[in-house]
N, C-alpha and C positions, 0 to 999 in steps of 0.2 A: 575526552574520556570521563568528565564530571557526570555528564548526563548518563551514562550507562551505568555509574557506580552509584547514582541516586536510585535509578531502577531496580538495581541488584539489592540494595538496601531495604526498598520498599517491598520486595518479594520475600525478603527473610522476614520483615515485620510482620506481613501477612501470613506467613507460614506459622510463627509463633503465635498468632493471634486466634488461629483456627483451632476448632475442638479436635482431640485426638482421634475420635471415632469416625470423622468425616472421610467420606470416600473420594479419591481422585481418580479423574478420567484422564487417560493419557492419550495422545495421538500425534502423528508426525508424518512426514513423507520426503520423498526425494523427488525433484522435477526438473526436467530440461524443457527449455523453450526456445524458439527461434529469436527472440528478443525480450529484453526485460523492459515493459512499458508501463508507466504509471501515470494515471489522469492525463492519458493521451499523448504523453511525450517519451521518448526513448531514453532509457538509462544506461544501456549496455553497449552504446557505439553502434547499434544496429546489427550487433553479433550474437550468434548462439550463446546461451548462457545455462546456467545450472544453479540449483539451489536446494537446500536442505532446511526442514523446519519442524518445530516441536512445540506441543501445546499441552498445558495441564489445566484442568477445570475442577474447582472445588468450592462447594457452598455457593454458588452464584458467582464466584471470583475466576478470573481466567488469567494465565500468565502465558505469553508466547515467545519464541525466538526464531528468526528467519535469516539465513546467511544466503547472500545472492552473489555471485561472482558478476563484476561490472566490466571488466576486461579493459582496464585503463581508460574508463569514462572520462571524456572531455567536460561535460557536465559537472563532474564531481571532482575536479582538479586531479585526474588522471587516477582515482581511486581504482584499486583492483576488485575490492569487495565491500559491500554494506551488511551490517548487522542491524535487523529491525528486531527491537525489544519492546513488548507491549504488556502492559498491565491493565486488565479491566474489570468493570463489575456491572452484572446484569440484574436489572429489576422487571418484574412483570407486573402490569398495571393492566386488568381487564384482558382483552384480547390483544394488547400491544406488549410489546418487549422493549425496555430502555435500556441503554448501555454506555457507561461513560469509560474513557479511556485515556492512558497517558503512553505516549509512543517515543522512544528514542531511536534515532538513527545514528549509527557508528561506522565510520568509513576508515578502511584501512588501505594504505598504500598511496594515500592522496599526498599532493605536493605541499599541503598545509592542512590546518585543522579544518573539516568540513561537518563535523558532528552538529545535530541539531534536534530539538525536541518539539513535539506537537501534542495537543490536547483534542480528544474527539468525543462526540456526544451523537448518538443516532437512536432510531427507533424501526422497529420492523412490526409487521402485521401479515397474517397469514389468512388466505380465503381458500379452502380448499388446497388445490395442487398449487396455487399462487402465492407467492412469497414476496411482499413489498418492502422496500426500506428508504429511508432518508436520514440525512445527517449532516454534520458539520464537523471539519478538521481545521483548528486554528493553531498556527505557530506564531508564539509571541515573539516580538523583535529580538534577533539574534544576529550577530556578526556574520555567522557562516551562511544566511541565506539574504543579507543585506536589509533586513527591514521585518515586516510582519508579513503573514501569509495566511489566506482563509480559502478553503474548498469547500463547497457546498454540492451535495450530491445526492442522487435519487437513482433506485434501480429495481429491477423486477425480474423474478425468476420463477419459471414454471416448469414442472415435470409432466412428462406424457403418460398417461396411465397405461399400464402394463409394458413399458418399455424404459430400459435404464438410459434413457435420454432426457436433458434438460435443454430448455432455451432460457437466455438471459439478454437483458439489455440495461444500459445504464446512460445517465447524463450527468454531467459535472460543470462546476463554473469556478474558475481560480481567479482570485483578486489580492491585492495586498497593497503594502506600501514601501517606500524606499527607494531610492536612486542608485545604491551602490551596484558595482558590477556583479556582485554575487545575487542581487534580486533576480537576475536573468536565469539563474539555477532552475527555479521552480516556475518562473514566469516570462519565459523566452517572448520577447516582442511585447510585453505586457500582459493585461487582463485577457483571458480567453475562455471559450466553452469548448467540452471535450464530451465524446459520446463513444458508446462500445456496443456491438451484439455479438453474440456467442452462442455457439452449440457444443454440448458437453455429452461424452458418452462415458458412463461409470459401469465398471464390472469389478468390484473390490478384489484385489488391492490396486488395480489400474484405471486410471482415468486419462481419457483423452479429449482435448479440447481444442476448438478453432475459434478465434475472435477477430472481427474487423473492428479497428479503432480508429478515431479520427478527431480532429479538432478544427477550430476555425482560426488559427495561428497565420498570421501574416508570414508565409516562410521567406520572402524575399526579406522582410524588416528584420525577421531572426537571425538570418544569415548574415546581414549588413551591421548587426548589433557588435560594437566593439568589445564587449565583455566575452571573455575567453569562456565562460560559463554556459553561454547561450545555447551553443551545439546546435546552431540552425539547421545543419544536415539532417538531424533526426526529429523533427517536429512533424513530419507529413504522415499522412493516412497510411495505413499498413494492415496486413493480415498477419496475425500471431498464431503460431501452432505451438502446443505444448503437451507433454506426457507426463504421468505422475504415477510413481508407486508410493501408495500409502500404507501405513501400519498403525 
């Protein structure tokens, strides 16, 4: 819980440093999905899951929180849920936007402490209806993840003119260090690449989406990994459907 406390203190410090007249933009939502998949691997034991999230934006800063049901996830020590807490700052540079962030992942119901922190840096660029992005997320060496972890990613989104439909695609690569059994939480079977293609329909406040997600993980190797956190049953390609109510 130290990580969550540190982020909370940062948010308080940010709030006290911002001018009183600054306007705050608030948003949030409730979502249901057929699985919680991150970086191409399952986090909710392949079961239907739900989440709730909220975000506040002010003077280029943003703070968000998302709570997701994990259904006793083997990957995360039997955790029932995870809270993702994020604090970020965006900078505009010409046609590019740059964003740095600190992300804390706090797990509840796990059989041992599973919390960890990551640092993110990314950029986005828009060309007409096409939005392009790339970045890196780095987790310094922590016992909860058995060492260091680095995720490199790139994605593209495009809206269809005159239609509330958008297409998206993404690529990622996960690498890291450490031979502890917990390293298999984020790198089951070792370093790997992942990909995603998706279709989304939005008619506020509802959003319906479907994604095909996959990776090049050797499933047999992941399933034979002696680490209880590798969860080799939930590393294969799959289709994920979701519905969201935003506010």
